[in-house]
N, C-alpha and C positions, 0 to 999 in steps of 0.2 A: 509596458505598452497598454494603453487603454482599450476599452471596448470598441470605440470607433475605428481605431487602427486595425484591430483584429478583423472587424467586419469588412474593412476595405481590402484586406488581404484575401479573405474568402471570395469577395466579389471579383477580385482580379483573377483568381483561379478559375472562376466560372467563365470569364471572358476570354481566356486563353484558347486559341484555336487548336493548339497541338497538345493540350493537357490530356492526361489519361481520363477515360470515362469514369472510372471509379473515384478518382480524385474530385472531379466535377460533381459527381453525385453526392459524395460525402460532404463537400462544401455546401451544397444546396440543402442537405438535411440539417446541418448545423445552423445555417442562416435562417431557415424557416422555423425550426423548433426553438433554438436558443435565443436568437436576436429578434425574430418577428413574433414570437410568442404563440405560434400555432400549436395545436394539440398533437399528441403522438399519432392519433388516427388520421387527422387531416394531413399531417406531414407525410405519413406513409402513403396515403392515397395520391397526393400530388407528385411525390418522387417515385412512385411505382415500386416501393419496397415494403417489407413487412414491418410490423411495429417493433419486434425485438431488434431489428437493424437500426431503427431510429433511436431506440433507447441506448444501444451499444455505442454509437458514434457521438451522441450527445453527451453521454457519461464520460467518454474518453476526453472530449474537448473541455468539459468542466474540470476534470482532474488535472489536465495539462493543457492550458490554452495555447494555441499555436498550430501551425500547419503540420508540425511533426506528429501531432495527435491523430491526424487523418491517415497516417501511413500504416501499413500492415505491421503487426508485432513480429518480432523475431521468432521463427519457428524452430523446433528442435531438429527437424529434417531427418534424413536417413541416418541410422547409426553408422559410426565410423568403421570403415573396413581396414584401414591401416593404423598401426600402432605408432607410438612415439619412437620405438626402436626402428621401424621402417623409415621414418623421416630422418632419423639420425644417420642411418646407413646412406641414404641418398645425399644428404648434405656433406657427410664425410667424404664420399666419393667425388663430389663436385669440387672439393677443396684439395684434391690430390692430383698428381700427374700420372699420365698413362704408363710411363716407364716404371712406376712403382708396382705395376701389375703385369710387367713383361709384355706391354703392348707398344706398338710402333707409332701410334697416332700422335699427332702434334699436340692436341689438347683434348680434354674431356668433352665428349658430346653426349647428348641425351640418350642416343641409342647405345653408346658404350656404357653409360651408367646403368641402363636397364640390364645389359648383359652381365656386368660385374655384380650388380645387386642380386641377380638370380643365382649366381654362384655362392652367395652368402645366405641364400634362403629367403630372400625378399623378392617376390614376384609382383610387378606392377607394370602398367602401360607407360609409354613415353609421355603421354599427356599428363599423367599423374606426376611423373618426375619433373616435368616442366613447371607444374603448379607448385610443387614443394620448393624447387630452386627459386622461383619467383617470390614466394612468400619469405624465404630466408635471405633474399637479395644476394644469392650466390650466382655469379656469372662466369663460369669456367671458359666460355668462348671469347672473353675479352681480356685484354692485357693493356698495361699502361707503363710507359717508361718513367723512371725516376732517376734522380741524381744523388749520388753519394754525397752527404753533407760535407762541404769543404772544411768546415771547422773541426771535423773529427780527425783531420790529418795533423800529425804532431808538428809539422813544419809550416803549417798554413799561417798562423798568427805572426810568427817572427818575420817571415818573408813579406807578408802583406804590410806589416807596420814599417818595415824598412823602406818599401817603395812609397808609402804614404808620407813618411818623414822626409824622404828625398824631395818630393814635390812641395812640401810645406816650407822647408827651411831656406834661408837665404844663403846661396853658395858664394864662394869667393869669385873674384873676377876672372880667375884662370881656371874655373871649373864650369862644366855645362852638362845638362841632362839631354840625352838623345834617346828617343823611342824608335825602335827598329821592329819592322814587321813585314810580312809578305801577304799580298792578295793574290791567291792562286786561282787558276782556271777561269780567267776572264775570256768569255766566249766571243769570237768574231762571227756573229750571225748575220747572214744576208737575206734579203727578200727577193723572191723570184719576180715579184711585181711591185711597182712603186706604190707608196702609201698615198693617203689623201690628207691634205692639210686641214687645219682647223678652220671652221667657217661659223658664221652666226647660227647658233642653235645646234651645231654639230661638233663633236670632239674630233681630235686627230685620229685617224684610222691607220692601222698597220696590218699588212697582209698576215694572215694566220700562219701560212706555211713559211718555212725558213730554210736557209742553206747553212750548213756548218763549214766554216773555213778553217777552223782550228782554235786553239786557246793560247793564252799568254799569262805569265806570272809577272806581277808588278811588285818590286821590292823597293822600300823607301825608308829613309831615316829622317825623323822629324825633331825639330827643336821646339819644345813646348813654350819656352820663354819668348820666342819671337814668332813661332808659327811657320817658319820657313822650312822647306824641304832641303836638308843638308845634302843628301845623295839619293838618287833614284835610278833604277835600271829596269829594263824590260827583258825578261828571259823567256825562252821556249817553255812549254808546259813541263817538260822533263829535263830542262837544262839548268836548274838551280840546285846545286849541291854544296858541300862544305867548301870546296875551292872557291866557288862564286861568292859564298857568304864571307869568306876571309877577304876576298878582293873588295867587297862592299865596305867592310870595316876599314881597310886601308884607304879607300876613297873618303870615308868619313874623317879619318885622321888627317888626311891631306887637306880637306876642306876646313879644318879647325886647327891651324898650326899654332895659334896662340894659346890653346887650351892645354894646361898641364894635366888635367884629369878630365876624362870623359866618362860620365855615369851612363851606362848603357842599360836600358830596360827592354827586355824582350821575353818571349815565351819559351817553352820547353820543346821547341821543334827539333827534329832529328839533326838538322844542320847546326843547331846551336849547342848541342850537348855531345857532339862527336869527339873522338880522341884528337883529330886534327885541329878542331877548334880549341880544345883545351890546351894543346901544345902551342898554338898561336898566341892565345891570351897569356900564357906563361912565359913567352919569349919577350925579347926586348922590343919587337915591333908592336906587340899588344900590351905593353906595360902601362900605357896611358889609359887603358880601359878598365873600368870597375863595373862588373856585370851584375845585374839584378834580374833574376829569373822570377817571372810571375808564378804564383802558386797554381796548382792544378785547378781547372774550372774557374780561374780568376783572370782570364785574359783581358777583361775590361779595365784592369789596372794599367794596361799599356795604352798610352794616349795615342799611339799610332792607329789603334782601332777606331778612335774618334775621327782621325783624319781620313781613313779609308771609307768610313761611312759617309762623310761629307763629299768626298771625291766621287764615290759611286753614284750618289744621288744627283750630283750636279753635272757630271760629265759622261757617265756610262749607262745609266738606266734607260732601257728602251731604244738604244741607238743601234742602227744596222750598218753593216760594212760590206763593200763590194769584194774585198780581199783581205787576207791576213795582214798585209803590209799597211793597209789603211788603219787597222787597229793600232799598229806600232806607231805610225805617225800621229794618230789622234792622242795616244797616251802621252807622248813627249810634248806635244803642243798643249795638252791640258795641264801638264805639270808646270810649264812656263806660264800659262795663263793664271793658274792658281797662285804661283809665287808673285806674280805682278799685281793681281787684283784682290785676292782673298786671304793671303797669309797675314795673320795678325797674332799678337801674343794671346796666350790662353789666360785670360784674367778671371778672377773670381767674382761672383755676385751672389746676392741673396734673393730668393724668390718668396712671395707671400706664402704663409702656411695655410693649411686647411682651416676652415672656420672652427672655432673652439666650441664643440658641442659634446655634451655628455650622452653616451649610449646612442650615437647616431646610427642609422641603418647600415652604413658601410664600414663601421669601425667597431672595435671591441674596447671597452673601457679597460685601461691598463691598471693592474693592481701593483702599483709601484710605490716604493718608499725610498726616498733619498734623504740622507742626512749628512751633515758635515761632520767628518771624523777628525779633522784637525783645523786649527785656526788659520785664517788668511785674511789679508786686508782687502781682497777682491770682493766686490759686492755682486751678488747674483740675483736674478729674478726668481720668483717662486715657481716658475714652470719653464719648460723648454721643449719645443717640438723639433726633435732632431731631423725628422723626415722632411721638414720644410726647408732645410738648408740645401741648396744646390751647389754652392761654391763659397769659399772663403778667400778673400784677397788679403791685402795688408790692412789689418784692423788693429786698433789699440788693444792692449791687454786688459780689457774691461768688458763687462757685459753691456749689451745694448738691446733694448726692446722697444718697439714702437708699433703703431698701427697704421696701415695704409688708408688711403681715402675710401676704399671699399669696406673698411671695418675689419678686414682680416688681420690677424696678428702677424707681424714680421719680426723675426728674431735673428740674432747673429751670435756666433761663438767666439770666444777669445782665441787669438792665434797662439797664445801660450798661457799656461797656468803655472802657478807656483808649484815647485816639487812637493811641498807639504800639503797641497790641496788634494783631497781624495773624497770619493763618494761611496756610499754603500747602497747597493741595489737589492731590493727584496725579491721581486719577480717582474716578469714582463711577458706580455702576449703580443702576437702579431696582429696588425690591422693594416688596412689598405691606406696608402698615402702617396705623396709625390715621389718622383724618381730620385734615387741616390746613385751617384756615379761610383764612389767608393768611400769607405769609412773605416775608422779605427775605433773599436769599441772595447771596453774592459771585458775580461774573460767571463765575469759573472753574467753579463748580458748575453754573450755568445753561447753560453751553455744552457740558457733558458730557451724558451720557444721563439724569442725574437730572431728574425732573420734580416739583418740590415744589408745583406749582400745581394738580394734579388732586385728586380726592377720596381718593386712596390714595397720595399721594406721601410718601416717607420717605427718610431717609439716616442712616447711622451713621458718626460721625466718631471717629477714634482717634488719639491722640497717642502716637507710639512713644517708647521710652526714649532718653535722650541717646546719640548715636553710632550709633543704628540707623535714622536717617532714610532713607527710600527715595528714589531719584532722582526728580526732578521731570519730568513729561512736558511735551510741547510745548504742550498746551492749558492748562497751569497758569498761574496768575498770583498773585502775592503781593498781596493786597488786604486792607484792614481789614474785619473781619467785621461784618456787620450783624445786630443782635439779631433773633431770630425772634419774631414777635408773632402771636398768634391770639386771637380774641375768642370767648368761649363764648356760649351762648344766654342770652336773658333768662329 
């Protein structure tokens, strides 16, 4: 920065109406003595200070030009009254639970820390404890929920891959996939006063108070290949048990008489894993069903969840009812309307990827090395953004890469890879990206920090040029790659 810019900064400080008096005075001293060439005595007389003060701030500015030179230097201050041991005691107590000290409090408070620290010979005030905890970023009064990582469960990957493979492969004509789920506690809320309709410049208004008429459970079985509702029934809030679930499966079997095998995808609800249900599925009446239980914390693998999300948004959100029977009639009428107007096959599609940028503000550059470990005639591009894929339909067994009119890369995965084709992953880190519905990734990626199962999971894989392969890390493993599959909305 040149002298003109520094002078402009000092003049700006002098023009500030809310600047500190000492800052304005020091800026005037530097301007008059350093930039205007006034003598020390003249500058001291005009600024109303002593000559040593003029020499002091002019010398500081020459040694370190800039506004920082006009600030007070760091002082030693009062000698410390607390030692490092005292701070360690406070931080240690802040990271413990009250029951470790035979206290009945729910969480550690500053007052409780002061009391427990005094028992250990450390006496200090509550404000001192607050400052120590704030400096160490210890917050014993806060808590946050977390989810046990699903990939740490031994049965997660096999069960997930089985469902993904079921959605991907072409089934015989006498086999069908049915997704079964329940939407519980649908409230029949009524309004004591009528609402106000939408008008120009005004949104629709609903009375704040409401009346509870009761709740209902909606149980439905969906065919992803056609999008139709195979069977649906409305039950009271406490009226759906194993007996009703078995009756629903019998209804599904009757609705699909030509199907020799019914692949049933549902979650681990109590009605699905009971002894009565196991006896039914093992009997002759349930022999046509082949059941796929979604892994724990992976209910998004069940496409019935997608149906209920659409159904709730389109027919249930914000609606009020005069009685519980109105909710029953509305649910059945909405199911008929959905089947007549909105039921369609769940087809795959590819959406544009994020712009290809290195070290973008919203992403982390992936330290990934991918090399071909066995030969294959399939030609592949040198990069692949897995997070850009929303769905895969019927595509030829080859790689495809193109760019949209907006310049964003758009990529597709092969529906099948040769068994001899495999990749080696070195490492991967998580970054933000588009939404993934579900995916099948090699174990080497799942054990790294990549999380493809959340709503924002994504990965970028790059194949280096021959001879430039990076060394393989300890956590890597050469495994056949599983195609990534994701199903779009109906």
